[in-house]
N, C-alpha and C positions, 0 to 999 in steps of 0.2 A: 326554389333552391334547397337542399340541406343542409349547412355548414358544420366542417368537422376543426374540431384543434387537433393535428398527430403529430406524429414525427417523420420526417423526413432523411434519408440516413446520406448520409456524404463516410467519405473515409474509404481507405483502403483496406481490403479484405483484413479478416481480422482484426481490426482496428478502427472501429465503427467513431463516426460519430453523427450529429444528431441536430436538423435544425427545426425547434417543434417551427408549427408553420399553422397557420387559418387556411384550408382550402375546401375548395365545392367538391361532396363528398364520393365525384364518378370519375375527378379525378384522377389520375395516374397515384402509385405513392409519391414516386420521386419528378411529378411533373408540375403544371400550373397548381398554382401557390394567389391564395388571394394575399396574404400578409406574414413576413415574418414577424414572429415575438419573442425567440427563445434559440438558443442553441443549449443544449446537453452531450456531455462526454462521457461515459460508463469506465471507460477504461482509466483515468485518476481515482486512487483514494482518498477521499470517498467523492462522491460522480458529482462532478463540474456543472452546474447550473448556472444561465444566466436568462433570464425571463422577466421581461418587460408588465411585473405584474398587471398592470392602470389596461393596457392595452389585451390581456387576457382577459379581466375581469367585465371591461367592456363587449369585448365576443361572446363572452358567458352570458350577458346582459340582453344581447340579440340575439340569443339560441342556437349559438354554436355547441354542437353536444362534442365532449373532449374524450380521444377513444382511450382504453384501460390505463394503458404506461404515462400519457398526456395525463388524467383526469389522477394516477399518482404524482406523475411530477410536478402538475396544479397543486396539488394535497399539499406535498414538501414546502414549497416554495409560498404558500400564504392565499393561491387567488383564490382559490374557492372558501378559505373564510373570509376574507374581505369580503367576497359577492355575499356570504352569509351573513357578516356584519349590516353590509346596504342595505340587505332585508330587513333588520329590525332596524334601522333608523326610517321607511320608507312606509313601517306600522306603526312610528312615532314609540316605540321601544322605549329610545332613546335617540341622542340629539350628535349631528356627526362629527363633535368634539372627543367624543366620549365613544362611540364606532372605530377611529383614530386612536384614538388613545389605547382602547385592547388591542389593536392591529401591533403597535411598534413595540409595544408590552411583550406578543406572544411573538411578534420577531426577534425581538430580544433573548428572548428567551432562546429561541429554535437555533439563533444566533450560538450563543452559547454551550448549547449543546455538539454544536459541529465542530463548534472552533476545540471543546472538551478530545473532541473523538478525533481530528487532529492531531494531534498533542497528543494523547494516546497511542495513537501510529507509529508517530515520533520517538514515544520513549521505549516502545516495545521495540525498534529499529535499535536505537542506541545500546538498549541489552544488548539484544541480541548479535550486535556489530563486536560489543566488547566481550559477550559468551567465546565467541569465534575466534577473537584476538587469544581468552585463556586457553586457550582447547591447543589453537596452534604454538602461543608459547609452553607450554608438558610437550606437546609432541617434539619442541625441537631439543626442548630438555633432555629431554629421553632422549633421541636421537648423541646428543652430546656424551650424556652416561654411556651409552652404550658402545660409542667410538673408543672414549677412554678408557672404560674396561679390556675391549679389545687390544687397544695397545699394551696395556698393563700387561695381558694372558702371552700377549704378543714376547713383551721383557723378560714374565720371568720363562715364557719357556728360551727364548734364547740365551738367557743365563743358568736356566736348567744344563742346556747341550752343550754351551762354556765348562762347565761345571763337570761335567761328566764327558767332555773333552780330555779336559787336564785330569782326573784323575786316575785314568788309564795310565795315563803316562805318569803319574807319581807312580804309582804301581807297580809301575815296567821301567823305572828308573831304583826303584826297591828292588824288588828285586833282583837286577843288575848286581847290585851294590854288596847284595846276601852273596849273588853267586864270586862275585870277586873276595869278598873277605872266609 
């Protein structure tokens, strides 16, 4: 029986969520499986992966073949590296403590990179929010300035109209005074 480590799709249309499972190669994609070893959510940024590394390594040692996507996930989480280190222990290149030390060092480095990406995304999101807020303030200031100019122009036009109405009346009075005199 050929055993595969593969993804089993869940979630609704357009919002995938996957279980990482060990299944018989002949079983349907979302059908029967032997063991669930993790989950994968590609919607989040960075993608959320929850994987039982020890179970994955155990199945890899038993001969389970990961699919391409599952292999990428196992590599990302360090299951393939841990299997590689166990091979070095079996050959006598180093002992189990050294292998565990190397794996933990690699895991710390990987976690720091992921945390750096999360921090960078949060920072860029905050900067985008600030830029949008500044642009909104500029637009609001422009609207206020345009409204003030319109009010000033309306006042100036009203004053000019009043002055124009008073001027002919003054001229008319002056004309009447001239005729009376």
